[in-house]
MILOPA-431449 format. One record per atom (N, C-alpha, C): residue in one letter; atom name; x, y, z. Coordinates in pm, 1 decimal, always signed. Example, Ala and Ser with C-alpha at 12.3 -4.5 7.8 and 13.67 -1.06 7.14 Angstrom:
% MILOPA-431449
R  type  atom         u         v         w
R     A     N   +1319.0    -569.0    +780.0
R     A    CA   +1230.0    -450.0    +780.0
R     A     C   +1320.0    -330.0    +780.0
R     S     N   +1285.0    -225.0    +708.0
R     S    CA   +1367.0    -106.0    +714.0
R     S     C   +1290.0      +3.0    +787.0
END
This chain:
% MILOPA-431449
R  type  atom         u         v         w
R     M     N    +895.4   +2111.7   +1040.6
R     M    CA    +978.1   +2229.3   +1024.2
R     M     C   +1088.5   +2202.2    +921.4
R     I     N   +1108.0   +2291.1    +829.6
R     I    CA   +1210.7   +2276.0    +727.2
R     I     C   +1342.6   +2328.4    +781.8
R     R     N   +1446.7   +2248.8    +764.6
R     R    CA   +1579.2   +2290.8    +811.3
R     R     C   +1629.8   +2407.9    +727.9
R     Q     N   +1702.7   +2497.3    +791.6
R     Q    CA   +1763.3   +2610.1    +721.3
R     Q     C   +1902.5   +2574.6    +669.0
R     H     N   +1968.8   +2482.0    +739.9
R     H    CA   +2105.5   +2446.1    +702.2
R     H     C   +2120.9   +2295.0    +705.6
R     Y     N   +2193.7   +2242.5    +608.7
R     Y    CA   +2224.0   +2099.9    +601.6
R     Y     C   +2374.8   +2082.8    +597.9
R     Q     N   +2424.1   +1989.8    +675.0
R     Q    CA   +2567.1   +1961.0    +676.7
R     Q     C   +2600.0   +1862.0    +564.9
R     P     N   +2713.9   +1880.0    +497.6
R     P    CA   +2752.5   +1782.7    +393.8
R     P     C   +2785.9   +1648.4    +457.6
R     L     N   +2762.8   +1542.0    +382.5
R     L    CA   +2794.5   +1406.8    +428.8
R     L     C   +2943.2   +1379.2    +409.7
R     E     N   +2994.5   +1289.8    +491.3
R     E    CA   +3135.0   +1248.4    +480.8
R     E     C   +3152.6   +1156.3    +360.2
R     H     N   +3264.2   +1168.8    +290.7
R     H    CA   +3300.0   +1076.8    +183.9
R     H     C   +3390.4    +967.7    +239.8
R     I     N   +3387.2    +851.5    +176.4
R     I    CA   +3484.8    +747.2    +208.2
R     I     C   +3557.6    +712.6     +78.6
R     T     N   +3673.5    +648.9     +90.6
R     T    CA   +3750.3    +608.5     -28.0
R     T     C   +3749.3    +456.9     -38.5
R     A     N   +3790.1    +408.9    -152.9
R     A    CA   +3796.1    +264.4    -174.5
R     A     C   +3907.5    +201.0     -91.8
R     G     N   +4000.5    +281.0     -47.1
R     G    CA   +4108.9    +228.3     +34.6
R     G     C   +4194.6    +130.3     -43.6
R     A     N   +4232.4     +22.5     +21.8
R     A    CA   +4324.1     -73.8     -40.1
R     A     C   +4253.2    -174.1    -129.6
R     T     N   +4121.0    -178.9    -125.4
R     T    CA   +4050.8    -280.7    -204.4
R     T     C   +4054.8    -248.0    -352.6
R     D     N   +4057.8    -351.5    -436.1
R     D    CA   +4051.5    -328.1    -580.1
R     D     C   +3925.9    -391.3    -641.4
R     V     N   +3836.3    -439.7    -554.3
R     V    CA   +3711.6    -500.1    -602.7
R     V     C   +3593.0    -431.8    -535.3
R     I     N   +3510.7    -368.2    -615.9
R     I    CA   +3386.4    -308.3    -566.5
R     I     C   +3274.5    -355.1    -658.7
R     T     N   +3176.1    -418.8    -602.9
R     T    CA   +3063.5    -464.9    -683.2
R     T     C   +2960.6    -353.2    -696.9
R     V     N   +2873.7    -367.2    -795.0
R     V    CA   +2767.9    -270.8    -820.3
R     V     C   +2634.8    -342.9    -806.9
R     S     N   +2540.4    -282.5    -735.1
R     S    CA   +2409.1    -342.7    -719.5
R     S     C   +2345.2    -363.8    -855.5
R     D     N   +2280.0    -478.1    -870.6
R     D    CA   +2213.9    -512.1    -996.3
R     D     C   +2072.4    -558.5    -964.9
R     P     N   +1972.4    -471.1    -982.8
R     P    CA   +1835.5    -509.5    -948.4
R     P     C   +1781.0    -623.4   -1033.2
R     S     N   +1845.3    -653.0   -1148.1
R     S    CA   +1799.3    -766.1   -1229.3
R     S     C   +1842.4    -898.9   -1168.5
R     R     N   +1931.8    -893.1   -1068.0
R     R    CA   +1973.8   -1014.0    -997.9
R     R     C   +1934.0    -999.0    -851.4
R     P     N   +1810.7   -1044.1    -817.4
R     P    CA   +1761.8   -1023.4    -681.6
R     P     C   +1843.8   -1098.4    -577.6
R     I     N   +1831.1   -1054.3    -453.5
R     I    CA   +1902.8   -1114.1    -340.8
R     I     C   +1874.9   -1263.5    -334.0
R     K     N   +1979.7   -1343.0    -314.5
R     K    CA   +1965.7   -1487.9    -298.2
R     K     C   +1899.8   -1514.4    -163.3
R     L     N   +1791.8   -1591.1    -164.5
R     L    CA   +1715.9   -1615.5     -42.6
R     L     C   +1741.9   -1753.1     +15.0
R     T     N   +1725.8   -1762.3    +146.3
R     T    CA   +1713.5   -1889.9    +216.4
R     T     C   +1586.5   -1879.8    +299.9
R     A     N   +1545.1   -1990.3    +358.4
R     A    CA   +1421.3   -1990.3    +437.7
R     A     C   +1429.3   -1895.5    +556.1
R     D     N   +1550.1   -1872.6    +608.5
R     D    CA   +1560.5   -1784.2    +724.8
R     D     C   +1600.0   -1640.8    +688.3
R     S     N   +1595.7   -1606.8    +559.3
R     S    CA   +1616.6   -1467.1    +518.7
R     S     C   +1499.9   -1382.5    +568.1
R     P     N   +1522.9   -1253.8    +595.1
R     P    CA   +1410.6   -1166.8    +632.5
R     P     C   +1305.4   -1165.2    +521.6
R     A     N   +1179.0   -1168.4    +559.7
R     A    CA   +1070.2   -1171.5    +462.3
R     A     C   +1078.5   -1053.0    +366.4
R     F     N   +1120.2    -936.9    +416.9
R     F    CA   +1128.3    -818.0    +331.6
R     F     C   +1221.4    -837.9    +212.6
R     D     N   +1320.9    -929.6    +224.6
R     D    CA   +1411.1    -955.8    +112.8
R     D     C   +1338.7   -1018.0      -6.3
R     A     N   +1221.2   -1078.6     +17.6
R     A    CA   +1144.4   -1143.4     -89.1
R     A     C   +1025.9   -1059.5    -134.7
R     M     N   +1001.5    -949.0     -67.6
R     M    CA    +882.7    -868.3     -97.0
R     M     C    +910.8    -765.8    -205.8
R     T     N    +820.6    -755.4    -301.7
R     T    CA    +824.7    -643.9    -396.2
R     T     C    +768.6    -522.8    -323.7
R     D     N    +850.2    -420.6    -307.4
R     D    CA    +812.3    -301.9    -230.8
R     D     C    +736.0    -205.9    -321.1
R     L     N    +604.6    -200.7    -303.2
R     L    CA    +519.3    -117.8    -388.4
R     L     C    +525.3     +29.9    -351.7
R     R     N    +606.3     +64.0    -252.0
R     R    CA    +632.5    +204.5    -224.5
R     R     C    +739.7    +257.0    -318.8
R     R     N    +811.7    +164.3    -383.8
R     R    CA    +919.9    +202.9    -474.0
R     R     C    +897.2    +155.9    -617.1
R     I     N    +818.1     +51.9    -634.6
R     I    CA    +791.1      -4.5    -767.3
R     I     C    +641.2      +2.7    -793.0
R     Q     N    +603.9     +68.2    -901.2
R     Q    CA    +462.7     +84.6    -935.5
R     Q     C    +404.9     -49.1    -981.4
R     P     N    +295.7     -96.8    -919.9
R     P    CA    +236.1    -222.1    -967.0
R     P     C    +168.7    -202.7   -1102.1
R     V     N    +160.1    -310.2   -1179.0
R     V    CA     +92.7    -304.6   -1308.5
R     V     C     -57.5    -312.6   -1282.9
R     S     N    -130.1    -216.7   -1337.1
R     S    CA    -273.3    -205.7   -1308.8
R     S     C    -354.4    -210.5   -1436.8
R     I     N    -484.4    -236.0   -1419.5
R     I    CA    -576.4    -239.8   -1532.5
R     I     C    -711.9    -188.4   -1487.2
R     D     N    -787.3    -134.5   -1580.8
R     D    CA    -922.2     -85.2   -1554.8
R     D     C   -1019.0    -203.9   -1553.2
R     P     N   -1119.0    -203.7   -1465.4
R     P    CA   -1211.5    -317.8   -1458.3
R     P     C   -1294.1    -339.2   -1585.0
R     A     N   -1307.9    -237.4   -1669.2
R     A    CA   -1388.3    -250.7   -1790.6
R     A     C   -1311.7    -313.4   -1906.8
R     E     N   -1180.6    -333.0   -1891.0
R     E    CA   -1101.1    -390.6   -1999.9
R     E     C   -1137.7    -538.0   -2022.4
R     S     N   -1112.0    -585.2   -2142.5
R     S    CA   -1140.9    -725.0   -2178.0
R     S     C   -1038.0    -818.2   -2114.8
R     L     N   -1074.0    -945.9   -2107.1
R     L    CA    -979.1   -1045.3   -2056.1
R     L     C    -859.1   -1056.8   -2149.6
R     E     N    -882.6   -1038.4   -2279.3
R     E    CA    -772.1   -1044.5   -2374.8
R     E     C    -673.7    -930.4   -2349.8
R     Q     N    -726.5    -811.5   -2317.5
R     Q    CA    -637.8    -698.7   -2285.7
R     Q     C    -558.9    -726.9   -2157.5
R     A     N    -623.8    -789.1   -2059.3
R     A    CA    -554.1    -826.3   -1935.1
R     A     C    -441.8    -925.0   -1965.2
R     R     N    -470.0   -1023.5   -2049.0
R     R    CA    -368.6   -1123.2   -2085.9
R     R     C    -251.3   -1054.6   -2157.6
R     T     N    -282.2    -966.2   -2252.3
R     T    CA    -177.9    -894.3   -2326.0
R     T     C     -93.1    -809.0   -2231.0
R     T     N    -157.1    -740.7   -2138.3
R     T    CA     -84.7    -656.8   -2041.8
R     T     C     +10.5    -741.5   -1958.3
R     M     N     -35.9    -858.0   -1913.8
R     M    CA     +50.0    -947.1   -1835.3
R     M     C    +172.0    -991.4   -1915.9
R     I     N    +148.7   -1028.8   -2041.1
R     I    CA    +259.0   -1076.5   -2125.3
R     I     C    +359.4    -964.8   -2150.0
R     V     N    +310.1    -847.3   -2189.2
R     V    CA    +398.5    -734.5   -2221.2
R     V     C    +479.6    -690.5   -2099.1
R     C     N    +415.4    -691.4   -1981.2
R     C    CA    +482.1    -643.8   -1858.7
R     C     C    +554.5    -754.5   -1783.2
R     G     N    +540.2    -880.0   -1827.7
R     G    CA    +608.9    -991.4   -1762.8
R     G     C    +560.5   -1019.4   -1622.3
R     V     N    +428.9   -1003.6   -1599.7
R     V    CA    +370.4   -1030.5   -1467.9
R     V     C    +255.8   -1129.3   -1481.6
R     K     N    +215.9   -1185.7   -1368.8
R     K    CA    +105.0   -1280.4   -1367.8
R     K     C      -8.1   -1233.2   -1277.8
R     L     N      -0.1   -1108.3   -1234.2
R     L    CA    -102.1   -1049.8   -1148.1
R     L     C    -116.3    -902.5   -1184.0
R     L     N    -241.2    -856.8   -1196.5
R     L    CA    -268.0    -715.3   -1221.9
R     L     C    -353.2    -659.5   -1109.1
R     F     N    -322.1    -538.1   -1067.5
R     F    CA    -405.8    -465.6    -973.4
R     F     C    -519.9    -403.4   -1054.1
R     V     N    -643.1    -425.8   -1010.6
R     V    CA    -757.9    -362.9   -1075.3
R     V     C    -790.1    -239.4    -992.8
R     R     N    -783.4    -120.3   -1058.5
R     R    CA    -798.8      +5.2    -985.2
R     R     C    -899.7     +95.1   -1054.1
R     N     N    -963.0    +180.0    -974.0
R     N    CA   -1056.7    +276.8   -1029.8
R     N     C    -981.7    +401.2   -1076.7
R     T     N   -1055.8    +500.4   -1124.4
R     T    CA    -990.9    +620.5   -1178.8
R     T     C    -917.1    +701.0   -1072.4
R     Q     N    -954.0    +683.3    -945.5
R     Q    CA    -882.4    +750.3    -835.7
R     Q     C    -757.3    +673.4    -793.9
R     G     N    -736.3    +556.4    -851.9
R     G    CA    -620.3    +474.4    -818.2
R     G     C    -642.6    +378.7    -703.2
R     N     N    -765.4    +374.0    -650.5
R     N    CA    -794.2    +284.6    -538.0
R     N     C    -811.5    +140.7    -586.0
R     L     N    -771.1     +47.6    -501.5
R     L    CA    -776.9     -94.1    -535.0
R     L     C    -921.2    -144.4    -534.8
R     L     N    -960.7    -209.0    -645.2
R     L    CA   -1092.3    -271.7    -655.6
R     L     C   -1082.1    -422.8    -645.2
R     G     N    -967.8    -477.4    -684.6
R     G    CA    -948.4    -621.8    -682.6
R     G     C    -820.3    -660.6    -752.7
R     L     N    -804.3    -789.7    -775.9
R     L    CA    -687.5    -844.7    -843.7
R     L     C    -733.5    -942.4    -949.9
R     I     N    -654.3    -955.4   -1054.9
R     I    CA    -677.8   -1060.0   -1153.7
R     I     C    -543.6   -1124.8   -1184.0
R     T     N    -542.3   -1257.6   -1187.1
R     T    CA    -418.9   -1332.6   -1210.0
R     T     C    -427.6   -1410.0   -1340.7
R     A     N    -313.3   -1459.4   -1384.9
R     A    CA    -309.3   -1543.1   -1505.4
R     A     C    -397.1   -1665.9   -1486.9
R     N     N    -399.4   -1721.0   -1366.3
R     N    CA    -485.3   -1837.5   -1340.1
R     N     C    -632.1   -1802.6   -1354.4
R     D     N    -671.1   -1680.5   -1314.8
R     D    CA    -810.9   -1637.8   -1330.7
R     D     C    -849.8   -1632.5   -1477.8
R     L     N    -757.0   -1589.2   -1562.7
R     L    CA    -786.3   -1574.9   -1705.3
R     L     C    -805.8   -1709.6   -1773.2
R     A     N    -728.0   -1808.4   -1731.8
R     A    CA    -729.6   -1937.5   -1800.4
R     A     C    -806.5   -2044.6   -1724.1
R     G     N    -856.9   -2009.9   -1606.6
R     G    CA    -913.5   -2112.7   -1520.1
R     G     C   -1064.6   -2119.1   -1516.1
R     E     N   -1109.8   -2189.1   -1415.4
R     E    CA   -1250.9   -2218.3   -1396.7
R     E     C   -1335.1   -2092.7   -1375.5
R     R     N   -1279.2   -1993.9   -1311.1
R     R    CA   -1354.4   -1871.5   -1279.9
R     R     C   -1413.9   -1809.1   -1406.5
R     A     N   -1332.9   -1797.0   -1512.6
R     A    CA   -1381.4   -1736.3   -1637.5
R     A     C   -1487.6   -1823.1   -1703.1
R     I     N   -1468.1   -1953.4   -1702.9
R     I    CA   -1563.6   -2045.6   -1765.8
R     I     C   -1697.5   -2042.8   -1693.3
R     V     N   -1693.6   -2046.6   -1560.6
R     V    CA   -1816.5   -2044.0   -1480.6
R     V     C   -1890.1   -1911.8   -1500.4
R     Q     N   -1816.4   -1800.6   -1499.0
R     Q    CA   -1878.8   -1669.5   -1516.5
R     Q     C   -1943.3   -1657.2   -1653.7
R     A     N   -1877.5   -1709.1   -1756.4
R     A    CA   -1934.0   -1705.7   -1892.0
R     A     C   -2062.6   -1787.1   -1897.6
R     A     N   -2060.9   -1905.9   -1840.1
R     A    CA   -2179.8   -1992.2   -1840.5
R     A     C   -2294.9   -1928.4   -1763.5
R     N     N   -2264.4   -1869.9   -1648.0
R     N    CA   -2368.4   -1808.5   -1564.6
R     N     C   -2429.7   -1684.2   -1628.7
R     S     N   -2350.8   -1613.9   -1710.2
R     S    CA   -2399.7   -1488.5   -1768.9
R     S     C   -2450.1   -1505.7   -1912.2
R     G     N   -2437.7   -1626.8   -1966.8
R     G    CA   -2482.5   -1650.3   -2103.7
R     G     C   -2395.8   -1583.9   -2208.7
R     R     N   -2270.0   -1553.7   -2173.5
R     R    CA   -2177.0   -1491.6   -2267.0
R     R     C   -2061.2   -1586.3   -2293.8
R     S     N   -1983.8   -1555.0   -2395.7
R     S    CA   -1861.9   -1631.1   -2420.2
R     S     C   -1750.7   -1572.2   -2334.5
R     V     N   -1646.0   -1647.6   -2315.1
R     V    CA   -1531.3   -1599.0   -2237.8
R     V     C   -1474.0   -1472.9   -2302.0
R     L     N   -1477.8   -1464.8   -2434.9
R     L    CA   -1424.2   -1348.4   -2505.4
R     L     C   -1502.8   -1220.5   -2476.3
R     E     N   -1626.8   -1234.8   -2430.4
R     E    CA   -1709.7   -1118.2   -2400.8
R     E     C   -1694.2   -1068.5   -2257.2
R     L     N   -1625.4   -1144.2   -2174.3
R     L    CA   -1610.8   -1107.4   -2034.0
R     L     C   -1511.9    -992.9   -2017.5
R     T     N   -1531.5    -916.5   -1911.0
R     T    CA   -1438.5    -809.5   -1875.4
R     T     C   -1359.8    -850.0   -1750.6
R     V     N   -1259.6    -770.0   -1718.9
R     V    CA   -1181.3    -792.0   -1597.5
R     V     C   -1272.9    -793.0   -1475.1
R     N     N   -1369.9    -702.6   -1472.5
R     N    CA   -1463.1    -693.7   -1360.0
R     N     C   -1540.4    -823.5   -1338.0
R     D     N   -1567.5    -896.3   -1444.6
R     D    CA   -1643.0   -1021.4   -1434.6
R     D     C   -1563.5   -1131.9   -1365.7
R     V     N   -1432.8   -1127.5   -1379.1
R     V    CA   -1349.3   -1241.6   -1338.4
R     V     C   -1257.7   -1211.6   -1219.9
R     M     N   -1229.5   -1084.1   -1193.9
R     M    CA   -1132.1   -1050.1   -1089.0
R     M     C   -1179.9   -1095.5    -950.5
R     V     N   -1084.0   -1108.0    -860.8
R     V    CA   -1116.7   -1129.6    -719.3
R     V     C   -1140.6    -990.6    -661.5
R     K     N   -1261.7    -968.6    -615.5
R     K    CA   -1300.9    -834.5    -571.0
R     K     C   -1251.4    -806.1    -428.8
R     L     N   -1239.9    -678.5    -398.3
R     L    CA   -1183.2    -631.2    -272.2
R     L     C   -1236.0    -703.9    -148.4
R     P     N   -1368.1    -724.7    -132.9
R     P    CA   -1415.5    -792.0     -11.0
R     P     C   -1362.2    -935.4      +6.1
R     D     N   -1318.1    -997.0    -104.5
R     D    CA   -1269.1   -1134.5     -98.0
R     D     C   -1117.3   -1143.5     -85.1
R     L     N   -1049.2   -1029.3     -85.2
R     L    CA    -903.4   -1030.1     -73.3
R     L     C    -861.2   -1041.5     +72.5
R     E     N    -750.1   -1109.7     +93.8
R     E    CA    -689.8   -1118.9    +227.2
R     E     C    -550.6   -1056.9    +219.7
R     F     N    -505.9   -1001.4    +330.6
R     F    CA    -380.6    -927.5    +332.8
R     F     C    -293.4    -973.0    +449.4
R     L     N    -164.2    -952.8    +435.1
R     L    CA     -70.5    -969.7    +545.5
R     L     C     -41.0    -830.7    +601.0
R     E     N     -25.9    -822.4    +732.0
R     E    CA      -4.3    -693.1    +797.3
R     E     C    +145.0    -661.8    +802.2
R     F     N    +179.5    -539.4    +770.5
R     F    CA    +318.3    -494.1    +759.9
R     F     C    +399.9    -528.7    +884.2
R     G     N    +344.2    -504.3   +1001.4
R     G    CA    +417.0    -531.8   +1125.3
R     G     C    +453.1    -678.5   +1139.0
R     A     N    +358.7    -766.9   +1105.2
R     A    CA    +385.5    -911.4   +1113.1
R     A     C    +492.8    -950.8   +1012.6
R     V     N    +486.5    -894.4    +892.2
R     V    CA    +586.0    -926.0    +789.3
R     V     C    +723.9    -878.0    +831.7
R     S     N    +730.8    -763.9    +900.2
R     S    CA    +861.0    -709.3    +941.7
R     S     C    +932.4    -801.9   +1040.1
R     R     N    +856.5    -886.9   +1107.9
R     R    CA    +915.7    -981.3   +1204.3
R     R     C    +931.0   -1122.1   +1146.3
R     A     N    +887.7   -1142.4   +1022.3
R     A    CA    +883.0   -1276.4    +962.9
R     A     C   +1006.8   -1306.4    +879.8
R     E     N   +1023.6   -1434.7    +850.8
R     E    CA   +1129.0   -1481.8    +761.6
R     E     C   +1063.9   -1540.3    +636.3
R     V     N   +1143.4   -1565.0    +534.8
R     V    CA   +1090.7   -1617.8    +408.3
R     V     C   +1015.1   -1748.6    +431.9
R     G     N   +1062.9   -1831.9    +521.9
R     G    CA    +994.4   -1957.9    +552.0
R     G     C    +850.7   -1936.4    +597.6
R     H     N    +827.0   -1827.9    +673.1
R     H    CA    +690.5   -1796.3    +716.1
R     H     C    +602.2   -1761.0    +596.4
R     I     N    +658.5   -1689.0    +500.9
R     I    CA    +581.9   -1649.8    +382.6
R     I     C    +548.8   -1773.6    +299.1
R     I     N    +646.5   -1862.2    +281.0
R     I    CA    +622.3   -1986.1    +206.4
R     I     C    +510.6   -2066.5    +273.5
R     A     N    +518.3   -2079.5    +406.4
R     A    CA    +415.9   -2155.3    +479.9
R     A     C    +278.4   -2090.9    +464.4
R     T     N    +273.9   -1957.3    +464.4
R     T    CA    +147.5   -1885.2    +450.4
R     T     C     +87.5   -1906.4    +311.9
R     L     N    +169.6   -1892.6    +208.3
R     L    CA    +120.1   -1913.8     +71.4
R     L     C     +68.6   -2056.4     +54.3
R     K     N    +143.6   -2151.6    +108.5
R     K    CA    +102.1   -2292.3     +95.6
R     K     C     -26.7   -2318.3    +172.2
R     A     N     -37.0   -2268.3    +295.4
R     A    CA    -155.2   -2293.1    +378.3
R     A     C    -282.4   -2241.2    +312.6
R     H     N    -270.1   -2132.4    +235.4
R     H    CA    -387.1   -2072.9    +170.1
R     H     C    -394.6   -2105.2     +20.9
R     N     N    -303.0   -2193.4     -25.5
R     N    CA    -298.1   -2235.2    -165.9
R     N     C    -297.2   -2113.3    -259.3
R     R     N    -207.4   -2020.0    -229.0
R     R    CA    -199.3   -1895.4    -305.4
R     R     C     -64.0   -1883.3    -372.6
R     Q     N     -62.6   -1812.2    -482.8
R     Q    CA     +61.8   -1778.9    -551.4
R     Q     C    +112.7   -1641.9    -508.5
R     H     N     +21.7   -1557.7    -457.0
R     H    CA     +56.7   -1420.1    -420.8
R     H     C      -0.8   -1383.8    -284.7
R     A     N     +61.5   -1287.1    -220.1
R     A    CA      +8.7   -1229.5     -96.4
R     A     C     +38.4   -1080.0     -95.7
R     L     N     -61.9   -1001.7     -61.9
R     L    CA     -46.3    -856.9     -52.1
R     L     C     -15.1    -817.2     +91.7
R     V     N     +67.2    -715.9    +107.5
R     V    CA    +103.1    -664.1    +239.4
R     V     C     +42.6    -524.3    +252.5
R     V     N     -29.0    -501.4    +362.4
R     V    CA     -87.7    -369.4    +386.2
R     V     C     -28.6    -307.0    +512.2
R     D     N     -22.3    -174.7    +508.6
R     D    CA     +26.9     -96.8    +621.8
R     D     C     -89.3      -9.7    +669.8
R     N     N    -123.1     -21.0    +797.9
R     N    CA    -232.5     +61.5    +850.9
R     N     C    -184.3    +154.5    +961.3
R     R     N     -54.5    +182.5    +964.7
R     R    CA      +1.0    +264.9   +1071.7
R     R     C     -44.5    +409.8   +1064.5
R     Q     N     -93.7    +453.5    +949.1
R     Q    CA    -139.4    +591.9    +937.4
R     Q     C    -292.0    +601.2    +940.7
R     G     N    -356.8    +493.7    +985.9
R     G    CA    -501.1    +498.3   +1006.2
R     G     C    -585.2    +445.8    +892.6
R     N     N    -527.0    +426.2    +773.7
R     N    CA    -602.1    +367.0    +663.6
R     N     C    -515.9    +259.9    +597.9
R     L     N    -581.9    +159.8    +540.0
R     L    CA    -508.4     +50.3    +477.5
R     L     C    -446.3     +97.0    +346.3
R     R     N    -317.6     +66.5    +331.0
R     R    CA    -245.9    +101.1    +208.1
R     R     C    -162.0     -19.0    +168.3
R     V     N    -179.7     -66.4     +45.7
R     V    CA    -100.7    -180.4      -1.7
R     V     C     +41.6    -131.5     -25.6
R     V     N    +137.5    -196.9     +40.8
R     V    CA    +277.3    -154.0     +30.5
R     V     C    +370.0    -263.4     -22.6
R     G     N    +319.2    -386.6     -32.2
R     G    CA    +407.9    -493.4     -75.4
R     G     C    +334.1    -609.8    -137.2
R     L     N    +410.6    -692.5    -207.5
R     L    CA    +356.4    -809.5    -275.4
R     L     C    +457.1    -923.1    -266.3
R     F     N    +409.7   -1040.4    -226.8
R     F    CA    +490.6   -1162.1    -231.2
R     F     C    +439.9   -1248.7    -345.0
R     S     N    +531.1   -1312.1    -415.9
R     S    CA    +497.7   -1402.1    -525.5
R     S     C    +574.8   -1532.2    -507.2
R     A     N    +502.2   -1645.0    -512.3
R     A    CA    +568.3   -1775.2    -499.9
R     A     C    +671.8   -1793.5    -610.9
R     T     N    +639.3   -1746.1    -730.0
R     T    CA    +731.7   -1758.3    -842.6
R     T     C    +859.3   -1678.9    -816.1
R     Q     N    +845.7   -1556.4    -765.8
R     Q    CA    +962.3   -1472.9    -737.3
R     Q     C   +1047.2   -1533.2    -624.9
R     I     N    +981.0   -1585.4    -522.3
R     I    CA   +1055.3   -1648.6    -412.8
R     I     C   +1134.4   -1767.7    -465.0
R     A     N   +1071.2   -1849.2    -549.5
R     A    CA   +1140.6   -1965.3    -606.4
R     A     C   +1262.6   -1920.7    -687.4
R     R     N   +1245.5   -1816.0    -766.9
R     R    CA   +1358.5   -1764.8    -845.1
R     R     C   +1472.2   -1718.9    -755.0
R     Q     N   +1437.2   -1645.0    -649.5
R     Q    CA   +1540.1   -1592.4    -559.8
R     Q     C   +1606.8   -1702.7    -478.3
R     M     N   +1539.3   -1815.5    -463.7
R     M    CA   +1600.9   -1928.8    -393.8
R     M     C   +1680.0   -2017.5    -489.7
R     G     N   +1674.2   -1983.7    -619.9
R     G    CA   +1748.6   -2060.5    -719.0
R     G     C   +1681.3   -2189.8    -757.5
R     I     N   +1549.2   -2192.0    -746.3
R     I    CA   +1471.8   -2312.4    -775.8
R     I     C   +1402.9   -2294.5    -910.4
R     P     N   +1408.4   -2395.7    -997.1
R     P    CA   +1333.3   -2383.6   -1122.8
R     P     C   +1184.0   -2371.6   -1093.1
R     V     N   +1117.2   -2283.8   -1165.0
R     V    CA    +974.1   -2262.5   -1143.3
R     V     C    +896.6   -2327.7   -1256.1
R     F     N    +800.8   -2408.6   -1220.2
R     F    CA    +715.7   -2474.3   -1317.7
R     F     C    +576.8   -2415.3   -1307.0
R     D     N    +554.1   -2307.9   -1375.6
R     D    CA    +424.3   -2242.1   -1372.1
R     D     C    +335.4   -2297.2   -1480.6
R     P     N    +202.0   -2287.8   -1465.0
R     P    CA    +131.4   -2230.0   -1352.4
R     P     C     +88.9   -2332.0   -1248.0
R     V     N    +151.3   -2449.1   -1242.6
R     V    CA    +107.9   -2552.7   -1149.3
R     V     C    +160.1   -2522.6   -1010.4
R     K     N     +70.2   -2486.6    -920.1
R     K    CA    +108.9   -2443.4    -785.9
R     K     C    +183.8   -2551.9    -710.3
R     A     N    +134.8   -2674.1    -721.0
R     A    CA    +193.6   -2782.8    -642.5
R     A     C    +341.5   -2797.8    -672.8
R     N     N    +380.5   -2784.9    -799.7
R     N    CA    +521.1   -2797.5    -834.4
R     N     C    +603.7   -2685.6    -772.7
R     T     N    +551.2   -2564.1    -778.9
R     T    CA    +623.1   -2451.2    -720.9
R     T     C    +649.2   -2474.5    -573.4
R     F     N    +543.8   -2512.1    -499.5
R     F    CA    +559.1   -2532.6    -355.9
R     F     C    +645.0   -2654.9    -324.7
R     A     N    +632.4   -2759.9    -404.8
R     A    CA    +714.9   -2878.6    -382.0
R     A     C    +862.5   -2844.6    -398.7
R     E     N    +895.3   -2765.5    -499.7
R     E    CA   +1033.9   -2725.4    -522.4
R     E     C   +1084.3   -2637.0    -408.1
R     I     N   +1001.4   -2542.9    -365.2
R     I    CA   +1041.2   -2455.6    -254.8
R     I     C   +1064.8   -2536.5    -128.0
R     E     N    +971.9   -2627.5     -97.8
R     E    CA    +986.4   -2709.2     +23.7
R     E     C   +1111.7   -2795.3     +16.8
R     A     N   +1142.2   -2850.1    -101.4
R     A    CA   +1263.2   -2932.2    -116.0
R     A     C   +1387.7   -2848.1     -89.0
R     A     N   +1387.8   -2725.7    -139.4
R     A    CA   +1502.4   -2637.5    -116.8
R     A     C   +1516.2   -2599.7     +30.4
R     V     N   +1401.8   -2574.9     +96.0
R     V    CA   +1404.2   -2540.3    +238.7
R     V     C   +1457.7   -2658.5    +318.7
R     A     N   +1413.2   -2779.4    +285.7
R     A    CA   +1457.3   -2899.9    +358.0
R     A     C   +1606.3   -2924.7    +338.2
R     A     N   +1656.3   -2891.8    +219.4
R     A    CA   +1797.7   -2914.9    +189.8
R     A     C   +1889.0   -2809.8    +253.4
R     A     N   +1832.4   -2695.9    +289.8
R     A    CA   +1914.6   -2586.6    +343.0
R     A     C   +1963.0   -2615.4    +483.7
END
């Protein structure tokens, strides 16, 4: 039901203070291991993920990642539904080389569809579990599965919808740890050292 009348909100004044800070999204919240997990999650309900068509070349995927400053692309169909993911590691790693050898093509001839991790092979974290978790749980999860990223899905409305993304690189940045990409072991070693020191 649509309301017919809305009451105005109350205003407040600065009062006696002479210092008011302004939110700066370019400076993410400083994290500790016991921070709420949501503080480290990219909320895809508010930020559009960078996507690519499965028919695009690997070179186009690489260019898109560089231009957009990301290391993961959502592969989506024309309806916007998720088909899979492709990461910077997929572009430069064994997956592309093996696929090229198996198909008798060069790596330059491969498409995103040839190399991406397809939907049936993706694993997700459930929104409810994440809402009760801390950053330390996310770090442990990424490490246990040797992953750089984790997707969060919400199924409260009866169908799975991707609503969030965790990135080991982003967590390291928010914890104030230098990130040495793309070597996973260094990222996790730095995160663990910071957690132990906290």
